[in-house]
N, C-alpha and C positions, 0 to 999 in steps of 0.2 A: 650531535645534530642528526636528525632523521633525513636520510636521502630519499626523496620521492620523485619517481618519474610519473608523468601525468599524460592522459590522453583526453581528447574531447569526444563526446558522443553527440551525434547530430540528431536532435529530437525536433527538427523543424515540423514534421508531420506526425508528431507523437500521438499515439492512440492508447488510451488507458481504459476504455470500456467499449463494448461491442454488443449490439443487439442482433440475435440470430433467430431464424425460424427453424423449428425442428419438428419432425413428424415420424413416429414409428411406422414401420412397414405394416401393411394390411396382412391379415392371416390368409392362408390358402383355403380353397374350397374342400369340404369334406366329400365323401363318396357314399351317398345314402344307401344304395343297394347292398354294399358290403360293409357298411359301418365304418368306412375309412375316415381318418382324422387328418384334416389339413394342417400344414406346418404353420407355426407361429411366425408373425412378421418380425423382421430384424429391429433391434433396439437402436437408439442413438445415444452415444456416450461422448463425454468430453474427457480427454485423456491428456495428462501432463507430460510434456516432453521438453528436452533441452533444446536450446537454439531456436526457439519459436517465439514470435511476437504477435500481438493482436493486429498490428498493422499488416503483417504478412498474411494472416487469415483474411483480412479485409480485402487485400489486393488479389489473393488467389481465388477467393469465392465472392465476387462482386454481388451476386444475388443473395448471398448469406442464407441459403436454404440447404438443409441437411435432412435427408429422408432415408429411413431404413428400407431394406429390400423386402419385397412381398414374399410371404411364405409359399412353399410349393403346394400344389394341389394334390389331394389324395388320388391315387390311381390304382388300377388292378395290379400293376407291377410294384407299387409302393403305397400300401394302405396308409402309412404314416408319412404325410408330406414333409419335405425337408424344410427346416427353419430358414427364414430369410437371413441374409448376411447383415450383421450389425454395421452401422455407420459410425466411424470414429472421427471426432473433431479434435485434431491435435492442437493443443493450447499450451502457453507458457506455464511454468511453475509459478505459484503465487497468485492463483486466480480464485475469486469467489464467484460461484454460479448461483444466480437467483432467477426467479420468475419476474414477469413484468410488474407484478404487484408487490415485489420486494421479498417474497418468501424464499428463504435460502434453501437451495437444493444440495449444496455441498461445497467443499473447498479442495483445491489441488495444491498441497503443500510440499510434495516431493515428486520426483520423476516417477512415472508409472501410476500415480494416483488416478482413479477413475470415478466419474459421476454419471449415472444414467439419467438422462434428461428427458427421454421419451421412450415409453415402452411399446413394443410391437403389439399388434392386435392378435387375439387368439385365433387359431385355425378352426375351421368349421368342424363340428362334431355332433354326436347324437344329442348333446345337451343344448345345442343352438340350432337344431333342425338342419345341421350340416352347413349353415351359413357362417362365413368368417366375420370377424369384427375388425373395425378399422383401428389403426394405431393411434396413440396419444398425439395430440397436436398442441403446440404452445410456442410462445416467444420466450426466449431466455436472454439473460444478460451475463456477459463475462466481464467482471471488474477486476482490474489489476490491484492487488492488495498493497503492493510495495513498488514504488518507483525509484526509491533510493534509500541508502542506509541512513543518511542525514538530510534533513530539510532545513533550509535557511528561512527563518521567520523574522520579518521586520517591516516597518513602515517604509514607504517610498523614500528614497535618498539616504537610507541608512548605510548604503554601500555594499549591499549583498552581491550585486553583479561584479563589482570590482573585487570583492573578497574571493568570489569563485574563480575569477581570472587569476588572482594572486596565488591561490592554492593549486590550481590546475591550469591547463592551457585551453580551457573552455573560453569561448569568445562571445558572451552574451552582449546584447545591446546595452551600452552604458551612456548615461546622459545626466545633466543636472536638472532634471525635471521628473515629475511623478509618472509612475506606471510605465517604466521602460521595459519591464518584464511582463509579457502577455501569456507566455506558456512556459512550462518547466524547461530549464536548461540544466543538463546533467554534466558534471565534471567527475571524472574517475581518477582517484588517487591510487597509484600502484606502488606499494612499499618495496623495500629492498628484498624482503623475504617473500615477495610475490603476493602478499596480501593486497586485496583490492577493496577500496571503499568508495562508494558513489555518493556524491553530494549534489542535492538539487536546489537550484535557485528558483523559488516559487513566485508566482505573481504577487506584486506588492499588496499589502493589506492596508485597509483604512479603518478608522473607527466606524462601527456599524456593520462590519462585514458579516457578523452573525445573523443579521436580518437581510443579508444579500445586497448590501450596498457595495458599490464598486464591482470587483470581481467576486466578492463575497463567498458564496458557497463553493464556487469552483476552486478558489484558493484553499478553503478549509478542507475540501475533499482531498486535495493533494497532500495537505499536512498529515491527514489520517494515514497516508500511504508511505510514511517514512518511519524508520525504527526509532530514531532519536531526533530531537529538535535542537537547532542552533540559533538562539535568539541573537540578532544583530542590531545594535543600537548605536546611534551617533553619540559620542561622549558629550557633545554640546546640546543634545536634545533635538527636537523635531517640531516643525510646523508645516502642515500640508499646504496651506494657502494663507494669504494676508488676513483673511476674514476668520480664520479658524484659530483657536487658542494655541499658544506655544506650550510644548510639553518638554519637561526636563528628561534626562536619560532615565531616571528612576520612574517618572510618570509614564514614560514610553513602555518600560518593562511591564508595569502594572496594567496598562491598557492592552498590550499584546496578550497578556495572561487572561484578562477578562474576556476578550474576543474569543479566545480558544475555549475558555470555560463555558461561555454562553452557548457556543455551537455544540460542543460535546464535552461533558465533564470528564470523560475517560482520558481526554488529552492530558489532563493534569498528572496522570500516572506515568507518562512518557519521561524517559531520561532526557535531561536538557543541559546544555552548556550556554553560557552567556559570553558573547563576543562584543567587546567595547571598541568600536572602530574610530578612526580618525585621530589616533593618538599623536599624529605629527603636528596637530594644530597647537598654537601657543596656549599655555595654561591648561593643557589637557590633563596633566597629572593631578592638579587640584580638583578638577571636575571628576576624575576617576575616584579619588579618595572620598569625595562627597557621595558618589553613587554607592561605593562600598559601605559607607556608614549607614546610608538609607536602607540598603539591602539587609543589613544586620538587624534593623528594627523596622521592618516594613509596615507593621500595623500602626506605628506612631506617625510615620511620614505619609501614609496613604490618605490621611485626613485632608491633604491638600487637593484631593480629587473629589468630584461630585460623588455622592453615595452610590449611585447606580453604576459607577465605573470602577468601584473597588472590588477586586476579586474576592470570592468567599474563601479561597485557599491560595496561599502564595506559592509560586513556583520555586522549587528548590533546585539550584544549579550545582552540578557536580564540579564545574570549573568556571571561573570568571577570568577571561583571557583578554587583556588589552592588546590591540593590534593597530597597524596602519596598513590598509590594503594598498595605499599609494607608495609607501617606501619599503614595504616588506617586513617592517618591524613586527615581531611576535608571530609570524606566520608558521615558522617551523615548530614553535612551541604549541600552537593551536593544532597542527596536524598530529603531534604526539598525544595531545589531550583527547582528540577525536578517536584515535586508535585505542587508547587506554580505556575510554568509556565504553566503546563497542565491545572490546575484548572482555571487559568485566561483565557486561550484560550477557554475552554469549556463554560465559562460564556459569553464571547463575541459572540460565535457561537449561544448560546441559545437566547441571546437578538436579534441577527440578524434574527434568525428563527421566533421569535414571532413578530418582526416588519414586516417581509415579509408576515406572515399570516394575520396580521392586515390590511396591505395595500390591500391584495387580498380580504379580507372580505369587506372593505370599497368600493371596486369597484364592488361588487356583488349586484344583485337585492335584495337578502335577507336582506342585511344590509340596503339598501335604504328603504325597506318596514318597517323594524323595527324602523328606525328613524322617518318615517312618522307616525307610530302608536303612538310613544312616544309624538310627537308633537300634535296629536289629543287628 
């Protein structure tokens, strides 16, 4: 049995994206009579650092304005003016930096990664009649790429919040009605070997989310920011309201898959596990067996759904885990499966990274030189 200690992270005021104003510093004045060159204005950079959050940036800089320093003027004592100091915006690791129109400026994937977001203006010189230029001005967006290792995906009342509580000591709002989760709730699993895995309970999905029904795109954006998906379905199926059709557990899986596919087909390449919840209910074993049979031949049983609700590609689940969030049945096994799945993905990524580095090295002149030296 895996022993897991758990902590709750408070994401009550969770910030996953931020819009900032940035401006490079203006250049310094040139000196016409001596041909002096003004200093360039300071640049504005976004720099990845540990223990930083977007919420902390928002609180520390309420105006959300970042400006590089003006370059020094040319003078008799210093014909070349001093460059203005750069302005650094310290941001968390795992950020995508874009312009307002969605153009990607760069990514911060590791501590120390830097992206220049506004260039300082050139100092005045003979080429500009000794007049300096202004720095670049723009609005940028910082988007957190990853909010958790694993994201819980499911329709309302599937038991996602209860499951998160059972796996960790997170305390999301729980109730027997729809849309109890309005913003991400993060539970962190800390394993005996100090491995930490974060699990996010995301806002409840409904049919039509891909066209922004319910919490629609806000939900799906959060799904994009998790490494792996944990589908959570009620073993007995789901019905949103009395006037909406009842969906079996298998149909629920297919509809969840279709919503993700319609929003962004790349979601289908994410690793996924299927959690079948509420196994404490009478007759649950028979329902579970029925679901497993349907999953083995999904194309055959998908015909029960309207054509526009059938996914083009079926989700392949690495594990199908029956649990009861109420009684705790299967929870330890689920934690082991989550750990195993993430460890496997990390190993694959590490191998791919080393292979890529090796290929790059083989193509470099340094590698060729080393091989020649060995042959000599």
